[in-house]
C-alpha positions in Angstrom: 68.0 61.4 99.3 69.7 64.5 98.8 68.0 67.1 96.4 70.6 68.4 94.3 70.3 68.6 90.2 74.2 68.5 89.7 76.9 65.5 89.8 80.6 65.3 90.9 82.9 63.1 89.5 85.1 61.8 92.2 88.5 60.3 91.3 89.9 58.7 94.1 93.7 57.7 94.8 94.9 57.7 91.4 98.2 58.6 92.6 102.2 57.7 92.5 102.0 56.1 95.7 100.6 52.6 94.4 102.9 52.6 91.6 106.1 52.7 93.9 104.9 49.5 95.4 105.8 46.1 93.9 102.3 45.3 94.1 101.8 47.4 91.4 102.8 44.7 88.8 99.9 43.2 89.9 97.4 45.7 89.3 94.5 44.8 87.0 94.1 47.9 85.1 97.6 49.7 84.8 96.2 52.1 82.8 93.7 53.1 85.3 94.9 56.7 84.8 93.9 57.0 81.0 90.4 55.4 82.1 89.8 57.8 84.6 90.9 60.7 82.4 88.1 59.8 79.8 85.6 60.1 82.7 87.4 63.6 83.8 86.6 64.7 80.0 83.3 63.6 79.5 82.3 65.0 83.0 84.3 68.4 82.6 81.8 68.4 78.7 78.6 67.8 80.7 79.4 70.6 83.3 80.0 68.3 86.1 82.2 69.1 89.1 85.6 66.8 89.2 86.8 66.1 92.7 90.3 64.8 93.3 90.9 63.0 96.2 94.7 61.7 97.2 95.3 59.3 100.3 98.2 60.3 102.9 99.3 58.7 105.7 101.5 61.7 107.3 104.5 60.5 109.5 104.4 57.0 108.6 107.6 57.1 106.3 105.7 54.9 103.7 104.7 55.6 100.2 101.8 57.6 101.3 103.6 59.9 103.4 103.5 63.2 101.8 107.2 63.5 102.7 108.1 60.7 100.5 106.8 62.8 97.4 104.5 60.2 96.0 101.1 61.5 96.9 100.5 63.4 93.4 98.3 62.1 90.6 99.4 59.6 87.9 99.7 61.2 84.4 98.0 62.3 82.6 95.6 63.4 85.3 95.7 67.0 85.8 93.1 69.2 87.8 91.7 72.0 86.0 91.6 75.5 87.6 88.9 75.5 90.2 88.8 71.8 90.8 89.1 70.9 94.1 91.8 68.5 95.0 91.4 67.2 99.0 93.2 64.5 100.7 92.1 62.2 103.4 93.7 59.6 105.7 90.4 57.5 106.2 89.5 55.0 103.6 86.4 56.9 102.2 86.6 60.4 101.1 84.2 61.5 103.2 85.2 61.3 106.9 88.3 63.1 107.4 88.0 66.0 104.6 85.2 68.4 103.9 84.0 66.6 100.8 80.3 66.6 102.0 80.4 70.7 102.4 82.1 70.9 98.8 79.1 68.8 97.2 76.4 70.8 99.1 78.0 74.3 98.2 77.9 73.0 94.6 74.1 71.5 94.8 75.6 68.2 94.0 72.7 65.2 94.4 74.7 62.5 92.5 78.5 61.2 93.1 80.3 58.9 90.3 82.9 56.9 92.0 86.3 55.8 90.1 90.0 55.3 91.2 92.2 52.9 93.4 91.2 50.6 94.8 88.0 49.0 93.9 87.1 47.2 97.2 88.9 49.6 99.6 88.5 53.2 99.1 86.3 53.4 96.2 83.8 50.9 97.4 83.9 52.5 100.9 83.2 55.8 99.5 80.2 54.8 97.5 78.9 52.9 100.5 79.1 56.1 102.7 77.9 58.3 99.6 74.5 56.1 99.4 74.1 56.5 103.2 74.3 60.2 103.3 71.8 60.4 100.6 73.6 60.8 97.2 72.6 59.0 94.3 75.9 57.0 93.5 77.5 55.7 90.2 80.1 53.3 90.3 82.2 53.0 87.4 83.6 49.6 87.7 86.0 49.3 84.8 87.4 52.8 85.9 88.4 51.2 89.4 91.5 49.3 89.8 93.2 46.7 92.1 95.1 43.8 92.8 94.7 40.1 94.0 93.2 40.1 97.6 95.6 38.0 100.3 94.0 35.7 102.7 93.4 36.9 105.8 96.5 37.4 108.0 98.5 38.1 105.1 99.6 41.2 103.1 100.1 41.5 99.5 102.7 44.2 100.2 104.2 42.4 103.0 103.9 39.0 102.0 104.4 39.2 98.0 105.6 35.9 97.3 103.4 33.8 99.6 100.0 35.9 98.7 101.1 35.2 94.8 101.5 31.5 95.2 98.4 31.3 98.1 95.6 29.3 96.3 93.4 31.2 98.8 94.2 34.6 97.5 91.4 36.0 95.5 92.3 37.3 91.9 91.8 40.8 91.1 89.0 40.7 88.6 87.2 38.2 91.3 87.4 41.2 93.7 86.0 43.5 91.2 83.0 40.9 90.5 82.4 40.7 94.2 82.4 44.6 94.7 80.0 45.1 92.0 77.5 42.4 93.3 77.6 44.1 96.6 77.0 47.4 95.3 74.7 47.0 92.5 71.2 47.7 92.9 71.7 48.5 96.7 74.2 51.3 96.9 75.1 52.3 93.3 74.1 52.1 89.8 77.2 50.3 88.3 78.4 51.6 84.7 81.2 51.0 82.2 83.6 53.8 81.3 81.7 53.4 78.0 78.4 53.8 79.4 79.2 56.7 81.3 81.0 58.7 78.6 77.6 58.1 76.3 75.3 59.1 79.1 77.3 62.1 79.8 77.3 63.3 76.1 73.1 63.1 76.5 73.2 64.9 79.7 71.8 68.4 79.7 74.3 71.3 80.7 74.6 72.6 84.1 72.9 75.7 83.1 69.8 73.8 81.5 69.6 71.7 84.7 69.7 75.0 86.9 67.2 76.7 84.5 64.8 73.4 85.0 65.1 73.6 88.6 64.2 77.4 88.7 61.3 76.5 86.6 60.1 73.7 88.8 60.3 75.9 91.9 58.6 78.8 90.3 55.6 76.1 89.2 56.0 74.9 92.9 55.4 78.1 94.3 52.8 79.0 92.0 50.8 75.6 92.6 51.3 76.4 96.5 49.6 79.6 96.1 46.9 78.3 94.0 46.2 75.6 96.7 46.2 78.2 99.4 43.7 80.5 97.7 41.5 77.4 96.9 41.7 76.5 100.6 40.8 80.0 101.9 38.0 80.2 99.4 36.6 76.8 100.6 36.9 77.7 104.2 35.2 81.2 103.8 31.6 80.9 105.4 28.6 81.6 103.1 25.8 83.6 103.9 
């Protein structure tokens, strides 16, 4: 388990690239940007780090190619001064970025996951964060996804076939399966309302830092006392 008093909100792939695809019309939460914005507001008020993650596929010629001009956040999302914006080429937000270094430098021990898509980049990031030792909160209704095609089909390539295929998993079924897979094993699953309420009662970063310093001082004093007791017990008596 990574020891860190601070928390980071990860806003993953909430970008124009997805809205440029026909499959966007089937997104289960078209207001995903507004939902994530509620998390951002609450996280900032609590003194949490906000990290913005964007997916790129350089040279692909598609909607995730930076040259297409679509690798940018959906409105009304806007990074504040000093908030890191990182780009990835992998599904998870760690493997092809410096995310872990950023979190370590900020003393982060807990990550909060939100964004697009629920079962892909969001779930993969949550699982890897857990394996790396972070405490993970997955805000399920601040993630968005689309119906999941049967093996061998693609919603973007085979749109009409997928929509009419009885094997296609509805978006809400995808979310439900993701929550079942993560909850209690890789993450604590919350709703937006639950996260906002908890963030409002969370001690400020300054208070957390002071508490951490006090704990370290107490531990040092305790260790010194234990060493003194040990040395007096081991001193031969005449």
